[in-house]
N, C-alpha and C positions, 0 to 999 in steps of 0.2 A: 419877919421870916428869917433875916439873917442876924442872929444874936450868937456872941461869942460863948454864951452858954451852952450852944449846941455842941460845940467841941467837946463837951463832957461826954457826949454819947460814944464818942472814939473807941472807949474802951468796950463798949457793948460790941461795937464793929467787929473789933479785935477777936471778942469770944464768938462772934458768929463765922467769922472767916479767919482762922488764927493763922494758918500758913501763908495766905496770901498778903494780910494785913501785915503780919511781922515781915516779909521780904518787904512790902514797901517800907515799912520805917527802917528798914537797914538800909534799903537802897536811897532813901531820903537823908539819912544821916551822913552816908558815905558821899552823898552829891554835894553836900555843903563843908565837908572837911577840910581843915586847910590842905593844900595842895601846891601846885603849880600858881593857882591862884589863892589867895589868901580868904579866909573865911567871910570877912567882913565886906570885900568883894564880890564874893559869891551870894552873899546876902543882900546886897546892893542890886546885883543881877536879879535876885528873884523879887524884890520890891517893884524893880521895872516891868518884868513879866508880869506880876500880880496885879498891876495898875493896868496893863494891855488887856489881859483876860478879864479884868474887872471882877475877881474874885476877892469879896470883903475879907472872908476868913484868910486868905493867902496874904493882902495887904496888911492886915493886922498883926500875924504871925509874923511874918518874915520885917517888917516894920520894927518890932519890937528886939527881933532875932539881930537885926542890923545895929541898933543901938546897943545891944549888949554886946556886939564885938567891935563898937568902938566908932560907928557911923556917925558923923555930924550931920547936922541940920542941911547944911550946904551940900554934902556929899547927897543926901538923900534928895534935897531939891533939884541938883543936876541930875540925877538918877530918875526922876520923874519927868524932867524935860527931855532926856533920851528916849523915854518908854512914849512921850507925846509926839516927837519928831518921827518913831519909827511908825506908830500908828496914822499919822498924816501921810507920811512916805507911802504907807501900803494903798491909800486912798488915792493917792496922785500916780503911782505907777500902774493900779490898776485902772483907772481912767485912760489909758493908753488904749483899753481895751474898745473904748467906746468911738474913736477916731479909726476911720477905715481910708 
C-alpha cells in the first residue's frame, strides 16, 4: 500500500485540483525555506513530526531532504529520539486524566 512510487500520482492530483495543489506546494516550499531557522533544522523538525505522525511518505521525503541539507546520522538519530520523547510524553501527560 505504501510505496514511494505512489508519489508519482501527485502530478495527477495537481491536475485535478490545480489551485489548491499549487497553493499547497508553494506553502510547503516556503515552510522549509531558510529563515530564522535553517532549512536543515526545519527538515530535522519535519523528520521528527513525520515519525510521530507515522507517515511513511513524509519520513522518506524529509529524510532525503534533511540529508541533502547536510543533516548527519547523529542529528537524525537525535531528532528521532526527540520525536520518541514527545510521543511518550503525550501518553504520560494524558495519563493524568486517569487519576481522580
